[in-house]
N, C-alpha and C positions, 0 to 999 in steps of 0.2 A: 811467533808475535800476530797477532790479525789485526787490519786494516778494513774499518767499514766502509762503503760505497754510497753514498749520501747521494739521494735523488732529490726533487722538487715535490710539490707538494701532490700534483698529478702522476709522479712516478717518470716523466718521461725525459727530464734533461739531467743529468750527471751532476751535480752540484759542488762535489768535494772526493777524492780519492784518501783514507786516512783525516789527519788534519790538511789536506792541502785544500784550498779554496778555487774552485773552474766558477770563473765568469762568464757570463754574455752577451750577444751586441743588444743594442735597446729591445728588438725585434724579439729578442731570444732565442733565434735559432743555430747562431753560429759562438760555438764560445769563442773566447779571445781574451782569456789568461788562463794559467793554470800555476796556482802557487804564484811566484816571482817572474813566468815567464810568460814573455810577450807571444800571443797566437796570429801570425802574418800568412794571408792568403794572396792567390793569384791575383790580379785585375780584374777577374769578373767575378772574384769573389765563390768560387767554385772549390780550390782544392787548395787545404794546405801546404804552405811553402815553408813553414820555419815554425819551429819551437824554440823561443828564444834567439839561439846563437848555433843553432841546430838545424840546419836547410833539409827540405826533403827534396829529392828528384822525383820523378815519375818519367812509366814508358814516354816513349817519342808519339802514339799515337793515341793513348787511353789516360784514364787515371789510375794506374798500378802504379804503387810509389816502389820504387827500384833500389832509393838509396834513403836512410835517415841517417846524417851526420857520414859517419864513419863506417858505420854498421850497412852493409847489404840485405835487401830484403828478399829472402828465398822460398819459392811458390810451388806448390803443386802442379804437374803440366797442363799447360794453357792460363797458368795464372789465375788460377782461380779460387787458392786457398794457400795463404800465408802460413809458410810450415817455420820459419826462421826469421828473427827479426835481431842482427847482430847475432852476437854469445847467445843468446834465449832464444831457445826452441821455445813452439809452439804445439802444443796437447790436444786433441780435441775427442770430446766425446765418443761414442760408438757411430753416430752417427753424422758425425762430423759436421754437425749444426753449432756447438757450443766448445767456445776455448774452455779449455779445463784449466792448463796448467801454462805460463808462460816461463823459461828458464827456472827457478827455484820458488816463483808464484802460484799457488794454488790458488782457485777462482771458485767459490761457490755462488752458486743461484738461490734466487727466492724460492716458494715451494712449487709455484706452478712453472719453475724451470726458465721463466723469461727473463730475468735480469740479474746479473752479475747482483750481488748485498757487499759479497765481504770476500777481502783476498787475504791470504796465509803468507807469511814468510817464515821458514823454518828458523827457529834461535831465538833472542832477545835484541830488540831494538826498539826505539824511539820513534823511528821514522823510516819509511822506504828510500832508499839509494836514489839517488836520483835519476840513474840510468834503469831501474825497476818502474819509476816514478813514470817516463820517458815511454818505456814499454806499453804498461797496463795502458795508460791514457790513448796512445796510439791504435794499438789491437783495438778497443772499445768503441773510440772513436769511428775509427774504419768501418768497425763491422756493424755501428747502427746507421752508418752510411749506404753501406750495404743492403741492408734493410729497407732503409725507404725509398734506395734507388728501384727496388725489385716492389714494395708496394706501390710506387707511382705509376710502375710498367703496367702494373695489373689494374690498376687501376684505367689507363687510358685505351687496356684491351676490352674495359669493358664487363 
């Protein structure tokens, strides 16, 4: 079963995963809800703390997620690339730039290879199971944060 990833008209904000809407803050930079789940951020509004009742913990000195509810986040050495989110293994393309699969979900990108456009779940079903919806949202959200952080660092360097 295929589930489309819907972006806004400019193509820079994910608006829905399958039929599940994502809403944003008034300024439009931070997601506020994923379907029925409210997204909560830390006091500075910089780190996602919870999706609904599922809390997210981070490394002591950084912004590296360590747990999502009961799930552990496993990384490549030095915490640079997420390899597993709980029971869901992540698989990347050959260069390691794009996530190609999360557990049983396959991710397909646009023609330029920049934006994920759809996810495919083997078998038949009307909607993504909640655990896979949470996993795909978090992986795409964290990847986008990483890209924004790298772009900001590049702008500062000049």
